C-alpha positions, -999 to 999 in steps of 0.1 A, spaced: 0 0 0 11 35 -8 17 58 22 26 89 3 38 100 -31 51 131 -48 64 141 -82 77 172 -99 87 181 -135 68 152 -151 44 155 -180 20 183 -171 33 186 -135 59 213 -131 59 220 -93 58 192 -67 24 176 -63 17 152 -35 -8 124 -26 -10 114 11 -29 82 20 -24 83 58 -59 82 72 -72 109 95 -105 92 104 -93 56 107 -126 43 93 -132 5 99 -137 -2 62 -121 26 43 -87 24 59 -64 -4 69 -39 -7 98 -8 -16 78 15 -13 107 8 -7 144 -9 27 147 -5 34 109 -38 35 90 -38 40 53 -68 49 31 -77 21 6 -93 45 -19 -81 76 -38 -101 95 -64 -88 122 -88 -113 146 -103 -107 171 -131 -117 185 -165 -104 170 -197 -67 178 -202 -63 188 -166 -36 163 -160 -54 140 -136 -43 109 -154 -7 120 -152 -5 113 -115 -14 77 -122 12 75 -149 38 89 -125 29 63 -98 32 35 -124 65 51 -136 82 50 -103 74 13 -98 85 7 -134 119 22 -125 122 -2 -96 112 -32 -116 122 -29 -152 159 -31 -162 178 -22 -193 204 -42 -213 216 -15 -236 235 15 -222 222 37 -251 185 31 -241 166 59 -225 154 57 -189 119 42 -188 99 73 -183 75 99 -198 90 132 -207 96 161 -182 74 193 -181 82 210 -214 91 244 -201 116 230 -175 129 200 -195 165 210 -187 159 200 -151 156 165 -138 124 146 -130 121 140 -92 99 114 -75 93 100 -40 72 72 -28 67 56 6 49 22 5 44 -10 24 52 -44 10 45 -75 32 40 -50 62 75 -35 57 78 2 49 100 13 20 110 49 12 123 55 -24 136 88 -39 148 91 -74 161 120 -96 168 115 -133 171 128 -168 158 109 -198 193 96 -204 205 86 -169 196 84 -132 212 112 -112 206 96 -78 184 71 -60 179 63 -24 160 33 -10 154 29 27 133 4 46 121 -3 81 129 -38 92 115 -42 128 102 -6 124 137 9 124 149 29 94 178 14 76 196 19 43 186 -5 15 209 11 -10 219 45 -24 234 53 -57 249 85 -73 258 92 -109 295 98 -116 298 102 -154 285 87 -186 299 53 -193 312 51 -157 297 29 -130 276 48 -105 288 52 -69 266 26 -51 264 17 -14 243 -11 2 230 -12 37 246 -36 61 213 -49 73 207 -66 39 235 -90 47 248 -91 11 281 -107 4 309 -86 -12 307 -107 -43 269 -101 -46 273 -64 -42 300 -64 -69 278 -83 -93 249 -59 -87 271 -28 -92 288 -41 -123 254 -50 -140 236 -18 -131 236 6 -160 231 44 -156 197 42 -172 179 19 -147 176 13 -110 198 -9 -88 169 -30 -77 158 -38 -113 193 -54 -119 179 -84 -101 157 -90 -132 186 -96 -156 212 -115 -134 212 -151 -122 226 -150 -87 244 -180 -73 234 -171 -37 202 -161 -20 196 -123 -19 164 -126 -1 157 -89 8 160 -78 -28 141 -109 -42 113 -103 -17 108 -66 -27 111 -73 -64 86 -101 -62 61 -80 -44 62 -53 -71 60 -79 -98 29 -96 -84 10 -68 -65 15 -36 -85 -5 -34 -117 -2 -12 -147 -29 14 -155 -61 -3 -164 -46 -37 -158 -16 -55 -171 -16 -51 -209 -44 -55 -234 -51 -92 -234 -74 -109 -258 -108 -110 -242 -115 -146 -252 -81 -157 -236 -91 -138 -204 -124 -156 -202 -107 -190 -209 -84 -184 -179 -114 -174 -157 -132 -206 -166 -102 -226 -153 -104 -212 -118 -135 -224 -99 -134 -196 -73 -130 -169 -99 -158 -181 -122 -181 -185 -92 -173 -149 -83 -181 -137 -119 -214 -156 -118 -223 -140 -85 -214 -105 -96 -232 -108 -129 -264 -118 -111 -260 -89 -87 -255 -65 -115 -290 -72 -128 -278 -78 -164 -301 -108 -169 -269 -129 -174 -266 -160 -154 -235 -177 -169 -210 -177 -198 -188 -201 -216 -162 -203 -243 -173 -224 -273 -160 -233 -307 -177 -214 -335 -182 -239 -364 -197 -214 -389 -179 -218 -423 -166 -187 -440 -180 -179 -474 -156 -184 -503 -159 -147 -514 -150 -135 -479 -121 -159 -477 -107 -145 -510 -110 -109 -497 -91 -118 -465 -64 -136 -484 -59 -106 -508 -58 -80 -480 -22 -67 -479 -28 -49 -446 -34 -81 -427 -5 -101 -413 -3 -138 -422 -10 -146 -386 -42 -125 -386 -53 -141 -419 -48 -176 -404 -68 -167 -373 -97 -151 -393 -99 -181 -417 -102 -207 -390 -136 -225 -392 -134 -235 -356 -129 -201 -341 -136 -196 -304 -164 -174 -291 -180 -165 -258 -217 -171 -252 -236 -155 -224 -266 -172 -210 -294 -146 -207 -325 -152 -186 -362 -144 -195 -396 -155 -183 -399 -176 -215 -366 -194 -210 -329 -189 -213 -310 -181 -245 -274 -175 -256 -260 -142 -269 -224 -139 -283 -201 -115 -265 -198 -92 -295 -235 -84 -292 -232 -73 -256 -231 -36 -248 -198 -18 -241 -209 -13 -205 -214 -50 -200 -180 -59 -214 -164 -30 -194 -179 -44 -162 -167 -79 -170 -131 -67 -175 -133 -48 -142 -144 -78 -122 -110 -95 -124 -95 -63 -109 -121 -64 -82 -115 -100 -74 -78 -93 -70 -85 -64 -47 -108 -82 -23 -89 -115 -22 -53 -103 -19 -31 -72 -14 -30 -53 -47 -25 -18 -61 -47 -9 -91 -46 23 -110 -78 28 -132 -82 57 -156 -118 69 -160 -133 40 -139 -168 53 -146 -166 51 -184 -195 31 -198 -208 22 -164 -243 30 -150 -239 51 -118 -255 25 -96 -231 -2 -110 -201 22 -103 -211 28 -67 -218 -9 -62 -183 -18 -75 -167 7 -51 -187 -5 -21 -179 -42 -28 -142 -31 -28 -144 -10 4 -164 -35 25 -147 -67 13 -110 -58 9 -82 -54 35 -48 -43 24 -55 -35 -13 -55 0 -27 -75 15 -56 -68 48 -72 -88 61 -101 -97 92 -121 -133 102 -128 -156 128 -142 -187 113 -125 -195 142 -102 -225 125 -87 -200 106 -65 -193 139 -48 -228 138 -32 -222 104 -15 -218 104 23 -187 83 20 -167 110 2 -181 139 22 -173 122 55 -138 113 43 -127 142 21 -90 132 23 -96 105 -3 -105 130 -31 -82 153 -51 -93 180 -75 -70 186 -104 -68 217 -126 -43 234 -148 -29 268 -138 -35 294 -164 -2 311 -155 21 281 -156 1 255 -177 10 231 -149 -14 206 -132 -22 213 -96 -37 188 -71 -58 199 -42 -71 175 -16 -108 176 -7 -102 185 29 -79 215 21 -106 240 11 -119 247 46 -155 237 38 -179 233 66 -188 197 73 -224 203 63 -214 217 29 -216 191 2 -186 185 -21 -210 181 -49 -227 215 -44 -193 232 -38 -179 217 -70 -209 227 -91 -206 264 -81 -168 264 -88 -155 266 -52 -132 236 -57 -119 244 -92 -112 214 -115 -139 226 -139 -137 237 -175 -144 274 -181 -166 272 -212 -181 307 -215 -212 316 -235 -233 291 -255 -235 316 -284 -208 312 -310 -197 339 -334 -184 322 -365 -172 354 -382 
């Protein structure tokens, strides 16, 4: 779980912008005691107009974990990052994150240019006492960085030497673990690396997998498919079940010829399209007159969107995961959105969900008004063109004033200034 995070000089963010998840209210369901006396909020919501930069905070969080996890093999490759703020691109990007992995706190600071990492520091708290994990400083291009490991790691001199020699200037020391086969056990590094690999997810999930392949994997897991069936019934979609089947429809000869002669299609794509036994997903729909099957391609975008979100929700309530979802409310009915969020809040423990949204009706919910520290409002400064993030409890609003009403009248910012409806075309 993330304790706090800040970033500066990244995409649309010029000045340092911070997210803090330490709970003020210590709600039984909305926060989790990750360490004795430390309660972290499980939910974070970013509001803002189009092009305000609200998604860039999600990209920054993903980016800092990518730096820790993804290595490089070519010294000429760029650091894995998005570009800096355009008007200050001569300055380095700076990031900080404090997070908990397996109940141990880690503090990571990194400063870098697109070509190389200037410095990075990683501290951790074994037995709740702060200790150095490693620190590293850039010396010169083509020269090994000055790297030091903490004594509490218990790394042998040979292991430290291997890590240093295999760490290029364009990736983190921790990520070197990914590209080297170590003879001995380096448990502290392996433990942290494995946690990031299995518990931190990319924005909107891990890559764009084929939907049929996703459903095939779901059908192999009894607990997971039962969860899907339950959530489909609760969503009132008239869907009781689903299955992957072979589609035995033969392809007309004329269409076959068109596919074969299409130069824009790869050979692999042509082969897949010409298969007579293609796979399809059938959904069992219920009615008073009996059940009937509907292919997944005839389902609405909202239904498919909900199905894809269910796997994230399952992870969130059955394990300890961090998910970053951009425009969570897209294609979802408002009641389905709030149901999704409540299932997460009341059934999860040490998972965290951060998402962007333009669904302002959420701001009228008691949950958000009673816990304003979980909401941030994002807008671009007209003077600097930089994104600025303001937490919901920073405006000094009376507890009886609704976030929704305050947002509607412009007291919280993060709204587009559209002007008159009348347009002069001359």
